[in-house]
N, C-alpha and C positions, 0 to 999 in steps of 0.2 A: 385801577381793578382790572381793566380792557387788557392792557398790556400784561399784568401779571398771570392771567388765565391764558395768556397767547404763549407768555414763556412756558408755562407749565403745560401746554398741549406741546408744544414743539418738542419739549425734554419728554416728554411720553412718547413721542412719534421718532423720536433717536434712535433707539435700539435697532428700529425696523430696517434701516437701511443696513443693518449688518448680518440681516438674514441671508442664507447663504444661496448660492445660485447655482442651478442644477442643469445639466445638459443630458442628453440620451441620443445614440447614436446606434441604430437598429438593422440587423444583416438576416435575412432569409434567403436560402439557398436550397436548392433538391439538386440531387444528382442520382440516375439511372444506375442500376447496380446489376452484376451477375454473380455468379458465386465465387469467381476469381477476386471480385472487388476488396480491397485494403483501403481502411480509413486511417487517416492519420491527424491528430490534432495535437497541438504544441500551444499553449496557454501560459500566462501569467497572472497574479492578482485576480482571481476570480475563480467561478465553480463552474463544475463540467458534469451535467446531469446526463446520463445516457440510458436509454431504454431500448429493448428491441421489440420488434415489428412484424406484422405480418407485410408481405410485398415484396416490391424489387427496387425501393426508393431510399437514399437517405436524407433527412431532413435535417437542417441544421438552423436555430434561433439564437442568435447573439446579439448581446447588449452590450454596448460599452456606455457606462454611466461615470458622469464629473461632477463632482459639488466642490464650489470653492467659494471665496467670500467676495469676488466681482465677474461679472459677467465675460467681462476683457479676458480675465486669467483661464474662466471656463473653458471659453470658445477657444483659446491658443493651445490648451491642454488636449482638448479631444480631436483638434483639427491634427495633432501629432499622434494619434493613436487610430488603429487600423486594424481589418482581418482581411487576410489574404486567403483568396480559395484558388486551388489549381488542381486541375483535372488531367492527369496524366497517363496513357495507356488503361491499367487496371487501378491505379492509386487516385484517391481523393486526398488531395493535402491541405491543411486548413492551420494556418498559424497568426497568431497575434502578435502585430508589430507594435512597440511603445516606444518611441522616441523624444517623449515628453520628460525632460527634469523640471520637475513640476515645482519643486522646493515647499515654500510656507503658503503659496497663493491658494493651493488646492487644500481641500480638508479631506477629501479621500475620493476614490476613484475604484471602480471596478470593472472586468470584462467576463462576464457569463454567459455559457453555453447551456442550451437545450438539445439533445441530440436523439432522434429516432433514427434508428438502424433496421437494416433486415437481419433475423436473426443468425443468419450462417456465416457474416462476413468476418473477415479480419479486423481486428480494432487495434490501434495502439494509441493510447491517450498520455500524453505529458502536460503535467500540470505544476506550477510553483506557486508559493504563496497565495494556496487555496485548496477547495477540496474537490474530491472526486465523489460521485457515487453511480454504481453500476447495477442494473438490477434485471438480472437474468439476459443470458446469450448463450448460443450453441455454437460461435465460432472461437478462434483464437482470439484472447486477450490479453494484452500486455499493457501493463500502467506502470509508470514513472511518476512517485507524486514525491514532491521536497517542500519544507516547512509548508506542508498541509496535512488534513485527513482524507481519510477513504473509507466507503463501505461499498464491499462487494458482494453479490449474493447471483446464488443460482447458475454459475457458470458449468456447461456441462463437455466442453471440448477438453482433450488430452493435452492441450497445449497452452498453459496460462502462465505469465510472469509477472511478478510485482515485485515493485522497488518502492521500498519508502523511507525515505532521511528526514530525521527531526519532525515527527509528525504522529498522530496515533491512527491505526488500522485495525478494520475488524472484516473479515470475510467468513462467510457460512456457506454450505451446501455448493462445495466446488468439487468437481470431478478431478483434475489432477492441477498441482501448481509448485512453480518453483518460485520460491520468496529470497528478497535480499534485502534485510531491513537494517538500519542502522540509526541510532540515537534516537529511538522510539520506542512506542508502546504498541505492540501488535497483539490482535487475538484472533484466531481462526478456529472455526469447529465445524464438524462434518465434511471433512475432506478425504477421499478415498486415495490420494498419493500424494506424499509431500516432500519435496528437498528445500532445505533451508540453509543461508548462510547469515548468519547472527551476530552484529557487534555493538557493543555499547547499548543494550537495549533490554527491556523488560517485555516478554513473549509467554503467551499461556497458547498452547495447542491440545483442541479438546477433540477428542471423537476421530484420530485419526486411524485411518483402517490399515495405512502402510505408510513405510519413509521409505524413500527410494535415492540412489545415487551417492548422494552426499549429505551429510549433518554437520555444519561447523559452526561454532558458537566460540565468541571472543569477549570478555569483558562484560558478561550478562548474566541475567537469572532469566530461566527457561525451564518451564513445566511443559510436559508432553504426556499426552494420554494417548497410546496406542491401542486399537479395540481390535485389530485381525490378528489373525493365528498365524499367518505364513510370514516369516521375517527372510527377504532378501538380501543378498549379499551387497554389502554398503561400507563407506569409510564415513568413520566419525572423528571429529577433532575438537576438542574443548581445551581453551585456553584463557585463566582466569575466572571461570565461571563456576556457577553452581546450576547443576542440570535434575531434576527429578523428573522420571521416566516412570509412568505407570502402565504396565504391560497387561496384556488380557492374561487370564488363567490356563488356556490353551495355547498360548503362545509357543510356536516352535521356533526356536532362536539360540544362535551361539556368537559369543562375541570373544575375541582376543584383544585384551587391554593391556596396553602400557601406560604406566603413570610415573609422572615427576611431579614431587611435592604436591599430591592427591591422594583421594580415598574412593572407593566403590564399597557400597553397602547395598545388601538385597536381602529381603526375606530368606526364610529357610527351605519355601517351597522351590528356590531356586538353587542351582549347584554353583557354588562360588569357589574356585581354586587361587592361591594366592602364592607367589614365588617372589621374594625378593631379589634384586637384581643390584643392588648396591645402596649406597647413601641416598635416602629418601626417593628410590626409583624401586617400581614393583611391578610383576607381572600378575595379570589375573585372566582365568578362563572363565567365563561364565556363559550358563546355559539352562535351556530350560525344557523339558518334555520333548526329550530326544536329542542324540548325537547326530543325525543325518542334516540337521538344518544347514544351510549355508552359513560361512562365517564371516563376520563384520568384524574390520580391525579398526579400533579405536584407540586414539591417542588422546591422553590428558595431560594437562601440564597446571599448576596451581588453581587446580579444579578439584569439585566434588561431585560425584555421580552417584545418584541413590536410586535405587529400584524399589518400586511396590507393584502389588498384584489388584488389579479392578475386581 
């Protein structure tokens, strides 16, 4: 009976030997800043959370966490991961180094950052296979996210650039922003000025005061709500896409549209003149509220452009 109980106890305890081992490596660094300071962070396989604070100091907390089935495997893996900090002139550069070819010995690992920055400095964040969160900043922000998601809010500077590939992105309350979106879903709302290059994506742009410079859309479905009245001169190029454009009833706009295997539709309140140029090729003039507005050049191929009035 004693042997039976002992065997039963050992069988009950046996699964405990498979419980994963976990190790962490923590980094805490701070850097004094001036108005000319630039912060650049390059990371993979983790989150970057950034917030703006008062003061003249960058504070970075980073954690490398590795989980595996054996203590040896976890130690070997975490020793091959590191975060490098470099301060040079007005630049603070931070990058993740990962030389681990971990295989199936490691269950999971992550490299996560929490960053506090003075509100006015220039920030560049690059992250792959992880998410990025930015809440409020007055200086220029450059964001490059691949195979991850992001949320950004309250960016007041006139130079903000966002690149998103294979992820979901949300942006709100932005002064001026240029976006490059590929193979993703992206939503932006309450943006003063927006320029965009969109490929193979679903995009919703809401309450955009004005568009500037260029709007290029390829193989995508895009809806754009433009709330402002004044339209400047710009270039638009739509290929194999459906574009719905909702404009203000007070919008002053003019467009010259060259269409190949495409269609332009608009409500009666807009002036649309159509001229056939040949087989499946048409030329449109679209205007609203005056003929003195700057002319935007629009090219559409295998696409539909539909206007509506807000």
